[in-house]
Legacy VTK file of the C-alpha trace (Angstrom):
# vtk DataFile Version 3.0
C-alpha trace
ASCII
DATASET POLYDATA
POINTS 68 float
-0.620 5.728 8.134
1.739 7.777 10.235
3.534 10.912 9.047
6.754 9.134 8.427
5.199 6.730 5.959
3.067 9.462 4.492
5.903 11.840 3.604
8.013 8.925 2.239
5.131 7.691 0.129
4.304 11.176 -1.160
7.938 11.663 -2.264
8.000 8.212 -3.951
4.698 8.864 -5.693
6.423 11.916 -7.324
9.382 9.635 -8.151
11.763 11.965 -6.439
14.969 11.002 -4.695
15.574 12.431 -1.147
18.061 14.707 -2.764
15.577 15.942 -5.431
12.998 16.579 -2.664
15.554 18.346 -0.517
16.461 20.732 -3.348
12.754 21.444 -4.140
11.886 22.011 -0.466
15.035 23.981 0.359
16.630 21.709 2.909
19.448 19.202 2.918
19.131 15.482 1.864
20.050 14.624 5.457
17.055 16.595 6.724
14.631 14.684 4.385
16.291 11.467 5.564
15.746 12.382 9.213
12.073 13.148 8.558
11.568 9.869 6.840
13.226 7.879 9.625
11.445 9.726 12.421
14.510 11.241 13.886
13.055 14.733 13.453
9.742 16.260 12.360
9.237 18.882 9.688
8.262 22.345 10.857
5.152 24.090 9.643
6.966 26.038 6.898
8.571 22.854 5.535
5.167 21.069 5.677
3.706 23.861 3.492
6.556 23.592 0.999
6.325 19.758 0.923
2.533 20.108 0.290
3.345 22.321 -2.810
6.186 20.067 -4.022
4.388 16.733 -3.551
0.941 18.032 -4.521
-0.640 16.667 -1.257
-2.520 18.400 1.575
-0.863 18.866 4.907
-3.451 16.529 6.330
-2.292 13.907 3.936
1.387 14.484 4.750
0.603 14.182 8.473
-1.040 10.859 7.847
-4.520 12.076 8.785
-6.140 11.390 5.417
-5.287 8.945 2.583
-2.684 9.877 -0.011
-4.726 8.169 -2.703
LINES 1 69
68 0 1 2 3 4 5 6 7 8 9 10 11 12 13 14 15 16 17 18 19 20 21 22 23 24 25 26 27 28 29 30 31 32 33 34 35 36 37 38 39 40 41 42 43 44 45 46 47 48 49 50 51 52 53 54 55 56 57 58 59 60 61 62 63 64 65 66 67
């Protein structure tokens, strides 16, 4: 699983919209969309925040280990 699929799946497992995730992470919905389409990649600080919001490790969000 690559990071694009991993962060999209992590968000969906939390049943959050992109807008909900953006609010929780502190970015715009467009930023979340760009991450999930591979147009940009999240920086380290946003990965840490995503890890807290989604309840997944950074390794999992980067697609290194399974989300399940």
